[in-house]
C-alpha positions as CSV (number, residue, x, y, z in Angstrom):
1,X,63.9,-8.5,4.4
2,X,60.5,-8.5,6.1
3,X,57.5,-10.0,4.4
4,X,54.4,-8.1,3.2
5,X,52.4,-9.1,6.3
6,X,55.1,-7.9,8.7
7,X,55.5,-4.7,6.7
8,X,51.8,-4.1,6.8
9,X,51.7,-4.6,10.6
10,X,54.5,-2.1,11.1
11,X,52.8,0.5,8.9
12,X,49.3,-0.2,10.3
13,X,50.2,0.3,14.0
14,X,51.0,3.9,14.8
15,X,52.6,2.9,18.1
16,X,55.6,1.4,16.2
17,X,56.6,4.3,14.0
18,X,54.7,7.2,15.6
19,X,53.2,8.0,12.2
20,X,49.9,7.1,10.5
21,X,49.8,4.9,7.4
22,X,48.8,8.0,5.3
23,X,51.9,10.0,6.4
24,X,54.2,7.0,5.8
25,X,52.7,6.7,2.3
26,X,53.4,10.4,1.7
27,X,57.0,9.9,2.9
28,X,57.6,7.0,0.6
29,X,56.3,9.1,-2.4
30,X,58.4,12.1,-1.4
31,X,61.6,10.7,-0.1
32,X,61.8,7.6,-2.2
33,X,62.7,9.4,-5.5
34,X,65.3,11.5,-3.7
35,X,67.0,8.4,-2.3
36,X,67.0,6.7,-5.7
37,X,68.4,9.8,-7.3
38,X,71.2,10.2,-4.8
39,X,72.0,6.5,-5.0
40,X,72.3,6.6,-8.8
41,X,74.4,9.8,-8.6
42,X,76.7,8.0,-6.2
43,X,77.1,5.1,-8.6
44,X,77.8,7.4,-11.5
45,X,80.4,9.4,-9.6
46,X,83.1,6.8,-10.0
47,X,84.3,4.7,-12.9
48,X,82.3,1.5,-13.5
49,X,84.0,-1.8,-13.3
50,X,80.9,-3.8,-14.1
51,X,78.1,-3.5,-16.6
52,X,74.9,-1.7,-15.6
53,X,72.7,-4.0,-13.6
54,X,75.5,-6.3,-12.5
55,X,76.6,-6.8,-8.9
56,X,74.7,-7.6,-5.7
57,X,71.1,-6.6,-5.5
58,X,69.4,-4.7,-2.7
59,X,68.0,-7.0,-0.1
60,X,66.4,-4.1,1.7
61,X,64.0,-2.1,-0.5
62,X,63.4,1.6,0.1
63,X,60.2,1.1,2.1
64,X,62.0,-1.2,4.5
65,X,64.9,1.3,4.8
66,X,62.4,4.1,5.7
67,X,60.6,1.9,8.2
68,X,63.9,0.8,9.9
69,X,64.8,4.5,10.2
70,X,61.5,5.4,11.7
71,X,61.5,2.6,14.2
72,X,65.1,3.5,15.2
73,X,64.1,7.2,15.7
74,X,60.9,6.4,17.6
75,X,62.1,3.7,19.9
76,X,66.0,3.9,19.7
77,X,66.0,0.3,18.7
78,X,69.6,-0.9,18.1
79,X,70.9,-1.7,14.7
80,X,71.5,-5.3,15.7
81,X,67.8,-5.8,16.6
82,X,66.6,-4.1,13.4
83,X,69.0,-6.3,11.4
84,X,67.4,-9.4,13.0
85,X,63.9,-8.0,12.4
86,X,64.5,-7.2,8.7
87,X,66.6,-10.2,8.0
88,X,69.8,-8.4,6.8
89,X,73.2,-7.6,8.1
90,X,73.8,-5.0,10.7
91,X,75.9,-2.9,8.3
92,X,73.0,-2.8,5.9
93,X,70.8,-1.2,8.6
94,X,73.5,1.2,9.6
95,X,74.0,2.3,5.9
96,X,70.2,2.5,5.3
97,X,69.7,4.8,8.4
98,X,72.7,6.9,7.4
99,X,71.2,7.5,4.0
100,X,67.6,8.1,4.9
101,X,68.0,10.2,8.0
102,X,69.6,13.2,6.2
103,X,66.8,13.2,3.7
104,X,64.2,13.3,6.5
105,X,66.1,16.2,8.2
106,X,66.1,18.3,5.0
107,X,62.3,18.2,4.7
108,X,61.7,20.9,7.3
109,X,58.6,21.3,9.4
110,X,55.2,20.9,7.7
111,X,52.6,23.6,8.6
112,X,50.2,22.8,5.8
113,X,49.8,20.6,2.7
114,X,53.0,21.3,0.7
115,X,54.1,24.1,3.0
116,X,57.4,23.7,4.8
117,X,59.5,25.8,7.1
118,X,63.2,25.0,6.9
119,X,65.0,28.0,8.3
120,X,64.5,30.4,11.2
121,X,64.0,33.3,8.7
122,X,61.1,31.4,7.1
123,X,59.6,30.8,10.6
124,X,59.7,34.6,11.4
125,X,58.2,35.5,8.0
126,X,55.4,32.9,8.6
127,X,54.6,34.2,12.0
128,X,54.6,37.8,10.7
129,X,52.3,37.0,7.8
130,X,49.9,35.0,9.9
131,X,49.9,37.3,12.8
132,X,50.5,34.5,15.2
133,X,52.7,34.4,18.3
134,X,55.8,32.2,18.4
135,X,57.3,30.6,21.5
136,X,61.0,29.7,21.9
137,X,62.8,27.5,24.4
138,X,66.0,25.5,24.6
139,X,66.1,21.8,25.4
140,X,69.0,19.5,26.1
141,X,69.6,15.9,24.9
142,X,72.0,13.7,26.9
143,X,74.9,12.3,24.9
144,X,77.9,10.2,25.5
145,X,80.9,11.7,27.3
146,X,83.7,12.6,24.9
147,X,86.8,10.5,25.1
148,X,89.5,11.4,27.6
149,X,92.2,13.7,26.2
150,X,89.9,15.7,23.8
151,X,90.6,19.4,24.2
152,X,86.9,20.2,23.9
153,X,85.7,17.5,26.3
154,X,84.3,20.0,28.8
155,X,82.2,22.0,26.4
156,X,79.5,19.4,26.3
157,X,78.8,19.6,30.1
158,X,75.6,21.4,30.7
159,X,75.7,24.0,33.5
160,X,72.0,23.3,34.2
161,X,71.9,19.6,34.4
162,X,75.5,18.8,35.1
163,X,75.7,16.2,32.4
164,X,77.0,15.8,28.9
165,X,74.5,17.1,26.5
166,X,73.8,18.9,23.3
167,X,71.2,21.8,23.0
168,X,68.7,22.8,20.4
169,X,66.3,25.7,20.2
170,X,62.7,24.8,19.6
171,X,60.2,27.2,18.1
172,X,56.4,26.4,18.3
173,X,53.3,28.3,17.5
174,X,50.8,29.5,20.1
175,X,49.1,26.1,19.8
176,X,52.2,24.1,20.6
177,X,52.8,22.9,17.0
178,X,56.5,22.5,16.2
179,X,57.7,25.0,13.6
180,X,61.5,24.8,13.8
181,X,64.3,22.9,15.6
182,X,67.8,24.4,15.3
183,X,71.0,22.5,14.7
184,X,72.5,21.4,18.0
185,X,75.1,23.1,20.0
186,X,77.3,21.7,22.9
187,X,75.4,21.8,26.3
188,X,77.6,24.5,27.7
189,X,76.2,27.1,25.3
190,X,73.6,29.4,27.0
191,X,70.1,29.7,25.6
192,X,70.5,33.4,24.8
193,X,73.9,32.9,23.2
194,X,72.4,30.1,20.9
195,X,69.6,32.4,19.9
196,X,72.0,35.2,19.0
197,X,74.2,32.9,17.0
198,X,71.2,31.7,15.0
199,X,70.6,35.4,14.1
200,X,67.2,35.7,15.9
201,X,67.9,39.3,17.0
202,X,68.7,40.5,13.4
203,X,65.7,38.6,11.9
204,X,63.3,40.2,14.4
205,X,64.8,43.7,14.1
206,X,64.8,43.7,10.2
207,X,61.7,41.5,9.7
208,X,58.0,41.8,10.3
209,X,56.4,42.7,13.6
210,X,56.3,39.4,15.6
211,X,55.7,38.5,19.2
212,X,58.0,35.9,20.6
213,X,57.5,34.4,24.1
214,X,60.5,33.2,26.0
215,X,61.5,32.2,29.5
216,X,64.0,34.0,31.8
217,X,66.9,32.4,30.0
218,X,66.4,34.9,27.1
219,X,66.1,38.1,29.1
220,X,68.1,40.7,27.3
221,X,66.7,39.8,23.8
222,X,63.7,42.0,24.4
223,X,65.8,45.2,24.5
224,X,67.8,44.1,21.5
225,X,64.8,43.2,19.4
226,X,62.7,46.3,20.1
227,X,60.5,44.5,22.6
228,X,59.5,41.6,20.2
229,X,60.8,39.0,22.5
230,X,58.7,38.9,25.7
231,X,60.2,37.4,28.8
232,X,58.9,37.1,32.4
233,X,58.8,40.5,34.3
234,X,61.8,41.6,36.3
235,X,61.6,41.9,40.0
236,X,62.1,45.5,41.0
237,X,62.4,44.7,44.7
238,X,65.1,42.2,45.7
239,X,63.7,42.0,49.3
240,X,61.2,43.6,51.6
241,X,58.8,44.0,48.6
242,X,55.3,45.4,49.4
243,X,52.5,42.9,49.4
244,X,50.8,44.7,46.5
245,X,53.9,44.3,44.4
246,X,54.3,40.6,45.2
247,X,50.7,40.0,44.2
248,X,51.1,41.9,40.9
249,X,54.4,40.3,40.1
250,X,53.0,36.8,40.7
251,X,49.9,37.5,38.6
252,X,52.1,38.8,35.7
253,X,54.5,35.8,36.0
254,X,51.6,33.3,35.9
255,X,50.0,35.0,33.0
256,X,53.2,34.8,31.0
257,X,53.8,31.2,32.0
258,X,50.3,30.1,31.0
259,X,50.9,31.4,27.5
260,X,54.5,30.0,27.2
261,X,53.7,26.5,28.5
262,X,52.7,25.4,24.9
263,X,56.4,25.2,24.0
264,X,56.9,22.7,26.8
265,X,54.2,20.6,25.4
266,X,55.8,20.7,22.0
267,X,59.2,19.6,23.5
268,X,57.5,16.8,25.4
269,X,56.1,15.5,22.1
270,X,59.6,15.6,20.6
271,X,61.0,13.7,23.6
272,X,58.5,11.0,23.0
273,X,60.8,9.9,20.2
274,X,63.4,7.9,22.2
275,X,66.3,9.0,20.0
276,X,65.9,12.5,21.6
277,X,65.5,11.2,25.2
278,X,69.1,10.0,25.2
279,X,71.5,9.5,22.4
280,X,74.2,6.8,22.6
281,X,75.5,7.2,19.0
282,X,77.8,9.8,17.4
283,X,77.2,13.3,18.6
284,X,77.8,14.6,15.0
285,X,74.5,13.0,14.0
286,X,72.4,14.9,16.5
287,X,71.5,17.8,14.3
288,X,70.1,15.5,11.6
289,X,68.2,13.5,14.2
290,X,66.6,16.5,15.9
291,X,65.5,18.0,12.6
292,X,64.3,14.7,11.2
293,X,62.1,14.1,14.3
294,X,60.8,17.7,14.2
295,X,59.9,17.3,10.5
296,X,58.1,14.0,11.1
297,X,56.2,15.2,14.2
298,X,55.1,18.4,12.5
299,X,53.9,16.3,9.4
300,X,51.8,14.1,11.6
301,X,50.4,17.1,13.6
302,X,49.4,18.7,10.3
303,X,47.8,15.5,9.1
304,X,45.9,15.1,12.4
305,X,44.7,18.7,12.2
306,X,43.6,18.4,8.6
307,X,41.7,15.1,9.4
308,X,40.0,16.7,12.4
309,X,38.8,19.7,10.3
310,X,37.3,17.3,7.6
311,X,35.2,15.5,10.2
């Protein structure tokens, strides 16, 4: 395992983990007990063959397990490199990341001290209660091509980028802060179909009055949600449009785009975590990875905003 000096260097340099030392300390205090509880429950779930306390001891304490997971998510460092860095076997790193990553994914997105959004319904309620505008957009993450012979091999091919990918729907506030990232879908799934499968139309129709900005990929949701999803204006003239109409349409389109651009900034911050730029591991893990990164990023954004207000 790494020494105290190396551990302090990792925690002290935000470029390594993407998080400040204070946020990492909060993660240790929050996630550590959950990890220990699940570990003990796993041991108690099967008959013991040794006395309590017997057997091999952990060479990788929880703090190091968390740091290895954060470095892996931030820089997509391979398990082999992390094993050399932390002085353990590769299988130990793989097991550690597999245990810590789901715990990070379950935390949800932090919007205030002790306030979390874990589901799309909670996001809609939060936007309605605060009177703020939400922005939605889909983003794709490139993944490995499924093996030859799989019957669902083609469903991961994105019609937009013509590559194998998975898709997630990102919801941000009007300031670009990440509020929610959905579980992933294969890349062939259309943005509007994904939103419908998540139940967005029903949540908006039955929930509070909320304004949701979206791009042209979500046209059609406005009519289904009573006008609560706002998309770019339709063109009424396919050709030979009057000059006054072209000018008005361009002005309306730019006004909508200037408000919606914040979600692109939020997605760019997510893609700064290399695990979301391209994933070479198992596609089944992508939902946990997306939601873990969204939770970590939102936690850091909240901490930065709180610190700025206190200055």
